[in-house]
C-alpha positions in Angstrom: 0.6 20.9 -21.9 -3.3 22.2 -20.6 -5.5 19.4 -21.5 -8.6 21.3 -21.0 -10.3 22.6 -23.7 -12.9 25.5 -23.8 -15.6 26.2 -26.2 -15.0 27.8 -29.3 -16.2 31.8 -29.3 -18.6 31.2 -31.8 -20.4 28.2 -29.5 -19.6 30.7 -26.6 -21.9 33.3 -28.4 -24.5 31.1 -29.8 -24.8 29.6 -26.1 -25.4 33.0 -24.5 -27.9 34.1 -27.2 -29.7 30.9 -26.6 -29.4 31.8 -23.0 -32.1 34.8 -24.1 -34.3 32.9 -25.9 -34.8 30.3 -23.7 -36.5 29.9 -20.5 -34.1 29.1 -17.6 -37.3 28.2 -15.4 -38.4 24.5 -15.9 -41.6 23.6 -14.9 -41.5 21.7 -11.8 -40.3 17.9 -12.1 -43.1 16.8 -9.9 -45.7 18.3 -12.3 -44.6 16.3 -15.0 -47.0 13.2 -14.6 -47.0 10.6 -17.4 -47.0 7.4 -18.5 -44.3 5.3 -17.2 -43.5 7.5 -14.7 -42.7 5.9 -11.0 -45.5 6.8 -8.4 -42.8 6.2 -5.4 -40.9 9.5 -6.0 -42.8 12.5 -7.3 -40.0 15.2 -7.3 -39.6 13.6 -11.4 -40.8 11.0 -13.4 -37.9 9.0 -13.5 -36.7 8.8 -9.8 -35.7 7.1 -8.0 -32.9 6.0 -10.4 -32.0 3.4 -11.7 -35.0 1.6 -11.3 -36.1 -1.8 -13.1 -39.7 -0.4 -13.1 -38.3 1.1 -16.1 -37.7 -2.4 -17.2 -40.1 -5.2 -19.0 -39.3 -8.5 -18.9 -37.5 -10.1 -22.2 -36.1 -13.6 -22.7 -34.2 -12.8 -25.4 -31.4 -10.9 -23.0 -28.6 -12.1 -20.9 -29.9 -10.5 -17.9 -33.9 -11.5 -18.6 -35.1 -8.4 -18.5 -34.8 -4.7 -20.9 -35.0 -1.3 -20.6 -38.4 0.3 -21.4 -38.5 4.0 -20.4 -41.7 5.3 -21.9 -41.0 8.8 -20.5 -37.6 10.5 -19.9 -36.4 14.2 -20.0 -37.6 17.5 -21.8 -35.1 20.2 -23.1 -36.1 24.1 -22.2 -37.6 24.0 -26.2 -40.0 21.3 -25.4 -37.9 18.6 -27.0 -38.2 15.1 -25.3 -34.9 12.5 -25.2 -36.0 10.1 -27.4 -35.9 6.7 -25.1 -35.0 4.5 -28.0 -31.1 3.9 -28.1 -31.4 3.2 -24.0 -34.4 0.9 -24.7 -32.0 -1.7 -25.9 -30.0 -2.3 -23.0 -30.9 -5.0 -20.8 -29.9 -3.0 -17.8 -28.2 -0.3 -16.2 -24.6 1.2 -15.7 -22.5 -0.8 -13.6 -21.3 2.9 -11.9 -24.4 4.2 -12.0 -25.5 6.9 -9.6 -28.5 5.5 -7.3 -30.9 9.2 -7.5 -34.1 10.0 -5.6 -34.7 13.4 -3.8 -35.7 13.5 -0.1 -36.7 17.0 1.0 -35.0 18.2 4.3 -32.9 15.3 4.6 -29.4 16.6 6.8 -27.1 13.4 5.9 -24.8 13.9 9.1 -28.1 13.7 11.2 -29.1 10.8 9.6 -25.6 9.0 9.9 -25.5 8.5 5.9 -21.6 7.4 4.8 -19.6 10.3 3.4 -16.9 10.0 0.9 -14.8 10.4 3.6 -16.0 7.5 5.8 -17.2 4.9 2.9 -17.1 1.7 5.6 -19.6 3.3 7.4 -22.2 2.2 4.3 -21.6 -1.2 5.2 -22.8 -0.6 9.2 -25.3 -2.4 10.2 -27.5 0.4 11.3 -26.4 1.9 8.3 -29.4 4.3 6.6 -28.9 3.8 3.2 -28.8 0.0 2.3 -27.7 -1.2 -1.1 -27.5 -5.1 -1.3 -26.5 -8.0 -4.2 -30.0 -9.9 -4.0 -27.1 -12.4 -6.2 -25.1 -12.7 -3.1 -26.7 -10.9 -0.3 -23.3 -8.6 0.3 -24.0 -5.2 1.5 -22.6 -3.0 -1.8 -19.9 -0.1 -0.1 -21.0 3.5 -1.5 -20.5 7.4 0.0 -23.8 9.6 -0.5 -24.2 13.3 -0.8 -26.4 16.0 -1.9 -25.9 17.8 -5.1 -24.0 20.6 -4.2 -24.7 22.6 -7.5 -28.6 22.5 -6.6 -31.0 24.5 -4.7 -32.3 23.3 -1.7 -35.3 22.5 -3.8 -34.2 20.7 -6.2 -31.3 18.4 -4.4 -30.9 15.1 -5.5 -29.7 12.8 -3.1 -26.6 10.7 -5.0 -25.5 7.4 -3.8 -22.0 6.6 -5.6 -21.1 2.9 -5.5 -17.4 3.1 -4.1 -16.7 0.0 -6.3 -18.5 -0.8 -9.6 -22.2 -3.1 -9.5 -21.6 -6.5 -10.9 -22.7 -6.8 -14.1 -26.6 -8.7 -14.6 -27.0 -8.4 -10.8 -30.3 -7.1 -9.1 -29.7 -4.8 -6.4 -32.0 -3.4 -4.2 -32.1 -0.2 -2.6 -33.3 0.7 1.0 -33.6 4.3 2.8 -34.6 4.6 6.2 -34.2 6.3 9.3 -34.0 9.6 7.3 -33.5 12.6 9.7 -33.8 16.6 8.9 -31.7 19.2 10.3 -33.5 19.6 13.8 -33.1 15.6 13.7 -36.6 14.7 13.5 -37.3 11.6 11.2 -38.5 12.0 8.1 -41.7 10.2 6.8 -42.3 8.6 3.7 -43.9 10.5 0.7 -47.8 9.7 0.7 -47.2 7.3 -2.3 -44.7 5.1 -0.6 -46.5 4.9 2.5 -49.6 4.0 0.6 -47.2 0.8 -0.9 -45.9 -0.4 2.4 -49.6 -0.7 3.9 -51.6 -3.5 3.2 -53.2 -4.7 -0.3 -55.9 -2.2 -1.8 -58.5 -3.3 -3.6 -58.5 -3.5 -7.2 -58.6 -0.3 -9.4 -56.3 2.0 -7.3 -53.4 3.4 -9.7 -50.5 2.1 -7.2 -51.7 -1.6 -7.3 -49.1 -2.6 -9.6 -46.5 -0.8 -8.3 -47.5 -2.3 -5.0 -47.3 -5.8 -6.0 -43.8 -5.6 -7.9 -42.5 -3.8 -4.5 -43.6 -7.3 -2.4 -40.1 -9.0 -3.9 -38.0 -5.4 -2.6 -39.3 -5.8 0.2 -38.9 -9.4 0.9 -35.2 -9.5 -0.1 -34.7 -6.3 2.4 -36.6 -8.5 5.3 -34.5 -11.4 4.3 -31.2 -9.6 5.4 -32.4 -7.8 8.5 -34.1 -4.7 7.1 -37.8 -4.6 7.5 -40.4 -1.3 6.9 -39.9 0.4 10.1 -38.3 3.9 9.3 -38.4 3.0 5.4 -38.7 5.9 3.7 -38.0 4.4 0.3 -36.6 1.1 -1.5 -36.7 0.0 -5.1 -34.6 -2.2 -7.3 -32.4 -2.1 -10.3 -30.6 -4.5 -12.3 -27.7 -4.2 -13.5 -26.5 -4.6 -17.8 -24.6 -7.8 -18.9 -21.4 -7.8 -20.5 -23.1 -8.3 -23.5 -25.6 -5.7 -23.8 -22.2 -2.8 -22.2 -19.3 -4.6 -24.6 -21.4 -6.3 -27.5 -21.3 -3.6 -30.0 -17.4 -2.8 -29.2 -16.3 -6.7 -29.9 -18.7 -7.5 -32.8 -16.7 -4.6 -34.6 -13.5 -5.5 -33.1 -13.8 -9.1 -34.1 -15.5 -8.5 -37.3 -12.8 -5.8 -38.1 -9.7 -8.3 -37.3 -11.4 -11.3 -39.2 -11.6 -9.3 -42.4 -7.6 -8.2 -41.8 -6.6 -11.7 -40.4 -2.6 -11.8 -40.3 -1.8 -8.7 -42.2 -1.0 -5.2 -41.5 -3.5 -2.8 -42.0 -3.3 -0.6 -45.2 -1.6 2.9 -44.5 -0.1 5.7 -45.9 2.9 8.2 -45.1 2.2 11.3 -45.5 4.9 13.2 -43.9 8.4 12.5 -42.3 10.4 15.3 -40.9 14.3 14.2 -39.8 16.2 15.6 -36.8 13.2 17.2 -34.8 14.9 17.8 -31.5 17.6 17.0 -29.1 15.0 14.0 -28.0 13.6 12.8 -31.3 15.3 11.9 -34.0 12.4 11.2 -36.5 8.7 12.1 -36.6 6.1 10.1 -38.9 2.9 11.3 -39.7 0.3 9.5 -41.8 -3.1 7.7 -42.4 -4.0 4.0 -41.3 -7.2 2.5 -43.0 -9.9 0.7 -41.0 -13.5 -0.3 -41.4 -15.9 2.1 -40.2 -19.1 1.0 -39.2 -20.6 4.3 -38.7 -23.6 5.6 -41.0 -21.9 7.7 -42.6 -19.0 7.6 -45.5 -16.1 8.8 -43.5 -17.3 8.4 -40.3 -17.7 12.2 -39.9 -18.6 13.6 -36.3 -22.6 13.6 -35.3 -22.5 9.9 -37.1 -23.6 6.9 -35.4 -23.3 2.7 -35.9 -25.6 1.8 -38.7 -27.4 -1.3 -36.9 -27.9 -4.3 -38.8 -31.4 -6.7 -37.9 -29.5 -8.0 -35.4 -28.6 -4.4 -33.4 -25.4 -4.8 -33.6 -23.2 -2.3 -36.2 -22.9 -3.0 -39.7 -20.4 -1.6 -42.5 -21.8 0.1 -45.3 -20.1 -1.3 -48.4 -16.8 -0.1 -49.1 -16.7 2.4 -46.0 -13.2 3.0 -44.4 -11.9 5.2 -41.7 -9.0 7.2 -42.3 -6.9 7.1 -38.9 -4.7 9.7 -38.9 -1.4 9.0 -37.1 1.7 10.8 -35.7 5.0 8.6 -34.3 7.9 9.9 -32.7 11.1 8.2 -33.1 13.9 8.6 -30.7 17.5 8.6 -30.9 18.1 5.5 -29.4 16.2 3.8 -32.0 19.3 4.0 -33.8 21.5 2.6 -31.4 18.7 0.0 -30.6 15.1 -0.5 -31.9 12.4 1.4 -29.8 9.6 -0.5 -28.0 6.1 0.0 -29.7 3.7 2.3 -27.7 0.3 3.4 -28.3 -0.1 7.1 -26.8 -3.6 8.4 -25.4 -4.2 12.2 -25.6 -5.9 14.2 -23.3 -9.9 16.1 -23.4 -11.2 16.8 -26.4 -7.9 17.0 -28.4 -5.6 15.6 -30.9 -3.1 13.0 -31.9 -0.2 16.1 -32.3 -0.2 16.2 -28.4 2.1 13.0 -28.6 4.8 15.6 -29.7 4.6 17.2 -26.2 7.4 17.7 -24.1 7.0 14.5 -21.7 6.1 12.1 -24.2 9.6 12.9 -26.2 11.5 12.5 -22.9 9.8 9.2 -21.9 10.5 7.8 -25.1 14.1 9.3 -25.1 14.9 8.0 -21.5 13.5 4.7 -21.5 13.2 3.9 -25.4 10.0 3.9 -26.6 8.4 5.1 -30.0 5.3 6.2 -29.3 2.3 6.8 -32.2 -0.9 8.2 -31.6 -3.7 8.8 -33.5 -7.1 10.7 -32.2 -10.4 9.6 -29.7 -12.7 10.1 -31.9 -16.0 10.8 -30.4 -13.8 13.1 -28.0 -11.2 15.1 -30.1 -10.9 18.2 -31.0 -13.1 17.8 -34.3 -16.1 16.2 -31.8 -16.5 19.6 -29.9 -19.4 21.2 -31.8 -21.2 18.1 -31.6 -20.2 17.7 -28.1 -21.6 20.8 -27.5 -25.1 19.9 -29.4 -25.4 16.7 -27.4 -25.8 18.4 -24.6 -28.8 20.7 -25.9 -30.5 17.5 -26.8 -29.0 14.5 -25.1 -30.8 12.2 -27.6 -27.3 12.9 -29.5 -25.4 11.5 -27.1 -25.5 7.9 -29.0 -23.2 10.3 -31.5 -20.9 10.4 -29.1 -20.3 7.1 -27.4 -20.5 5.0 -31.1 -18.2 7.4 -32.1 -15.9 6.3 -28.7 -16.2 2.5 -29.9 -15.1 3.2 -33.8 -12.0 5.2 -32.0 -11.1 2.0 -30.1 -11.1 0.3 -33.0 -9.0 2.8 -35.1 -6.4 2.5 -32.0 -6.5 -1.6 -32.3 -5.8 -1.2 -36.1 -2.7 1.4 -35.8 -1.2 -1.0 -33.0 -1.5 -3.7 -35.7 0.2 -1.8 -38.3 3.0 -0.4 -35.6 3.9 -4.2 -34.9 3.4 -6.0 -38.2 3.3 -3.1 -41.1 5.7 -0.1 -40.0 8.8 -1.8 -39.4 8.7 -2.6 -42.8 8.2 0.7 -44.4 11.2 3.1 -45.0 10.1 5.7 -42.8 10.3 3.3 -40.0 13.8 2.2 -40.8 17.3 3.4 -40.9 19.5 3.6 -43.6 20.6 0.5 -43.5 17.1 -0.9 -43.9 16.5 -1.9 -40.2 13.7 -1.4 -38.3 13.8 1.5 -36.0 10.7 -0.7 -34.3 11.6 -3.7 -32.0 9.8 -6.1 -33.8 9.6 -8.8 -30.9 8.9 -6.5 -27.8 5.1 -6.7 -27.3 2.5 -3.3 -28.1 2.1 -1.5 -24.5 -0.2 1.9 -24.1 0.6 5.1 -22.3 -2.2 7.7 -22.0 -2.9 10.8 -20.0 -6.3 12.7 -18.7 -9.1 11.5 -21.3 -6.2 9.2 -22.2 -5.7 7.2 -18.8 -9.8 7.2 -19.0 -10.6 5.8 -22.2 -7.0 3.9 -22.1 -8.8 1.8 -19.7 -11.6 1.0 -21.9 -9.0 -0.1 -25.0 -6.8 -2.1 -22.2 -9.6 -4.9 -21.8 -10.7 -4.8 -25.6 -7.4 -5.1 -27.4 -5.9 -8.6 -27.8 -2.5 -7.0 -28.6 -2.3 -5.0 -25.3 -0.4 -7.0 -22.0 0.2 -4.0 -20.5 -1.0 -0.2 -19.9 0.0 3.0 -18.1 -3.1 5.4 -17.5 -1.9 8.8 -16.3 -4.6 10.9 -14.1 -7.1 8.2 -14.5 -10.6 7.2 -13.4 -13.9 6.0 -15.0 -17.3 6.9 -15.2 -17.6 10.6 -16.8 -21.0 10.9 -14.2 -18.9 11.1 -11.5 -16.6 13.2 -12.8 -17.7 15.8 -14.9 -19.5 18.4 -11.8 -16.0 17.6 -10.0 -13.8 18.7 -12.8 -12.7 22.5 -13.5 -13.1 21.8 -17.1 -16.6 21.4 -17.2 -18.0 24.9 -16.0 -17.7 25.8 -19.8 -19.7 23.2 -21.0 -22.3 23.1 -17.9 -23.1 26.5 -19.1 -25.2 24.5 -22.2 -27.0 21.9 -19.8 -27.8 25.2 -17.6 -29.9 26.8 -20.8 -31.3 23.8 -22.6 -31.7 21.6 -19.0 -31.9 24.5 -16.3 -33.3 22.3 -13.5 -30.4 20.8 -11.3 -32.6 18.0 -10.5 -33.0 16.6 -14.6 -29.4 17.2 -14.7 -28.5 15.0 -12.8 -31.0 12.5 -14.0 -29.8 13.5 -17.7 -25.9 12.6 -16.3 -27.3 9.2 -15.5 -29.1 8.6 -18.6 -26.4 9.2 -20.8 -23.6 7.0 -18.4 -25.6 4.3 -19.6 -24.8 4.8 -23.3 -20.7 6.4 -22.1 -20.4 2.7 -21.1 -20.1 1.3 -24.2 -17.1 3.7 -24.8 -15.2 4.6 -21.6 -13.5 2.9 -18.8 -16.6 2.3 -16.9 -18.2 -0.5 -18.9 -15.1 -2.3 -19.6 -13.6 -2.3 -15.6 -14.8 -5.5 -14.5 -12.5 -7.0 -17.5 -9.5 -4.7 -17.5 -7.1 -6.9 -15.6 -8.9 -9.8 -14.8 -11.8 -11.8 -16.4 -10.9 -11.0 -19.7 -13.1 -10.3 -22.6 -13.4 -13.2 -25.3 -10.4 -12.4 -27.6 -8.7 -10.6 -25.3 -6.2 -11.7 -23.1 -5.3 -10.6 -19.1 -4.1 -7.7 -18.4 -2.1 -5.3 -16.0 -2.5 -1.5 -15.8 -0.8 1.2 -13.5 -2.4 3.8 -12.6 -0.6 7.2 -12.1 -3.0 9.8 -10.2 -2.2 13.1 -9.0 -3.3 14.2 -5.7 -6.0 16.8 -5.6 -6.3 16.5 -9.4 -8.2 19.7 -10.1 -9.5 17.9 -13.9 -10.2 14.2 -12.7 -11.3 13.6 -9.4 -9.7 11.1 -7.4 -12.6 9.8 -6.0 -13.3 8.4 -9.5 -9.6 6.7 -9.6 -10.4 5.2 -6.4 -13.5 3.2 -7.4 -11.4 1.9 -10.5 -8.9 0.5 -8.3 -11.2 -1.6 -6.1 -13.4 -2.4 -9.3 -10.5 -3.5 -10.9 -8.1 -5.0 -8.4 -5.2 -2.7 -8.2 -3.4 -2.0 -5.1 -2.0 0.9 -3.8 1.5 1.9 -3.1 2.2 2.7 0.5 2.5 5.0 1.9 0.3 6.8 -0.3 0.3 10.0 1.4 2.1 12.0 4.3 -0.2 11.7 7.5 -2.5 14.2 7.5 -3.1 15.1 3.8 -6.0 12.5 3.4 -9.3 14.0 4.5 -10.4 10.5 4.6 -11.1 8.2 7.7 -9.4 5.6 6.2 -7.3 7.0 3.3 -7.8 4.3 0.4 -10.4 2.2 2.1 -11.1 -0.8 0.4 -8.1 -1.2 -1.9 -4.9 -3.6 -0.6 -1.5 -2.2 -0.7 2.0 -2.9 -1.8 5.5 -1.7 -0.2 8.5 -1.9 -2.3 7.5 -3.8 -5.5 4.4 -5.5 -7.0 3.8 -7.9 -9.8 0.2 -6.8 -10.9 -2.0 -3.7 -11.6 -1.5 -0.6 -9.4 -3.0 2.5 -8.4 0.4 5.0 -7.3 -0.7 8.2 -6.0 1.9 11.4 -6.8 1.5 14.3 -4.5 2.6 18.0 -5.5 1.6 19.6 -2.2 -1.9 20.2 -3.7 -4.6 21.0 -1.0 -7.1 17.8 -0.9 -10.2 18.0 -3.0 -13.3 19.5 -1.9 -15.7 16.5 -0.1 -18.4 17.8 -2.5 -19.6 16.9 -6.3 -17.5 20.1 -6.8 -14.2 20.9 -8.9 -11.2 22.1 -6.7 -10.0 25.3 -6.6 -7.9 25.5 -4.0 -3.6 25.5 -4.9 -2.6 24.6 -8.4 -3.4 22.2 -10.5 -1.2 19.2 -10.4 -2.9 17.2 -13.1 0.6 17.2 -15.5 2.9 16.5 -12.3 3.0 12.8 -12.5 4.3 12.6 -16.2 6.4 15.6 -15.7 8.3 13.5 -13.3 11.6 11.8 -14.4 10.9 9.0 -11.2 7.6 8.6 -12.5 8.4 8.2 -16.1 10.9 5.3 -15.0 9.0 3.7 -13.2 6.1 3.7 -16.2 9.3 2.3 -18.2 9.9 -0.5 -15.8 6.3 -1.8 -15.4 5.7 -1.5 -19.5 8.4 -3.5 -19.8 8.0 -6.1 -17.1 4.9 -6.0 -15.6 6.2 -5.1 -12.2 5.8 -2.2 -10.4 8.8 -0.6 -8.5 9.5 2.0 -5.8 11.5 5.7 -6.8 11.0 7.0 -3.9 13.0 5.5 -1.1 9.8 3.6 0.7 8.0 7.1 1.5 5.3 8.7 -0.5 5.9 9.4 -3.8 6.4 13.3 -4.0 6.8 15.9 -7.2 7.8 19.2 -7.4 
């Protein structure tokens, strides 16, 4: 089953038409001086990014700071990105890429750690230093140049190999950088002035010079002096409350009103004797409170915020949550275990009827129920495209994703507390086909694996979840995904400057964090969110995946403390100096969260921020393997990860 989605023909025609109407040449970002720009990196107003220059003190936030963008981006029509929604944040994304522009830099000659040697980022003489000022810890990363951009607009991208910690302040230093000939690169005049002695009053860099003192002091205290320094800055990561506060508020408000009851639901269709694996298919709707600003919460709607900045509900506003459930034939002999299923990219709950899901249900006695990941479901495609033409609109995607998580929580409650008492989920004797005593679990693939991590962290009912071909952090994933080029055509029309595009991806990640695993990863397994239990997750990764980048799966494994099954790959398969650097291993079995790599023989992915093109896409292979399904079933039932390949790497045909 292909999980990728293309633009509808009408939208493609519109984008191509606009390409002829909209100028494709943006004015150089260096010429866009405006109030609020940081003078230390003249390549673009918001560089370097993320950056506490774009925050202000705020004693009312958990971090003590608040984002304060005064200038953002403009699209090719001259429409600026409104900073209002960003300026509600108390810091930046815990997975934010660090962006700057260093003309002529050669990362290999400079000795910067590539994605194939993350351990080198912690070398004492590493040319890029990322330092946690709360702990003094050097943070691991990899550095790359944007392979999609022309040389004169190519961003230097530094990506954390493990998510930054919530509420912590970090300082960044670029030092001893060299060009292609090996010659040292001098700092730009603005930063060179800042490094000099204090200037007399009235110079425009005075304020920036003063604000740099704590940065330079923090670096000096950890052995990074001014000699060879090209650029330095600091940033604060958003707090747990800033990242998850809205989602937890709507969850707690909605479940507080529901109490111990099942949500209301209506069965609209029952199909009997579906095929040789599924005895019954049930469709209907569950009603969940909606916190969106339109009745019915249609695509394009956003949270209705109260005076406290938290979502509030329009009177009587309910979301009709469509569901589809697959009940295996074995349930008529022994009740099936309840499980939620999460669909793929911009898809539909109808994907619960895919062959691999039916096989999992039939082979291992699961009843799967699914709904849509609204915000990124099939019905949202036009709104997603609209958000790429004007990034201000991206909050509508993030807000609907959070409502979508609430919808899944309500479907889970209905599945365990309401469905067993309804005739559509009973046999002829009135006995429930769903095991009332079995815990609710989750299994999702692709986008369902990404979103499933956030749902797992938020859910008060889930204890174990399988995340199929998962990762987190769309700002890392998009350029590396074979699904993205179609949508990138929209960005190319409306934000044609490739440097602006990277800044735009970093900006929307700050909002996306509220509705995808990147903003919840610190609480996905240990350190559970308030009102949530501890969880265990099993990540099934397809080596060389064309759609979901392996490097982003690795970052998630490091962040959540998952162990990787070893041997993960046959010798020589990984291009890395130390495969799965920073991820602990396990052998025959493991009681806890884990990452298991399934290898179909596809070539290793590129080491650049570009999608794989070599070989066949293995994206769907793990879920199609009977051994992988057996491993998933054992984990969902017991929480134990077992070796299903006799001690060797896990291979799929």
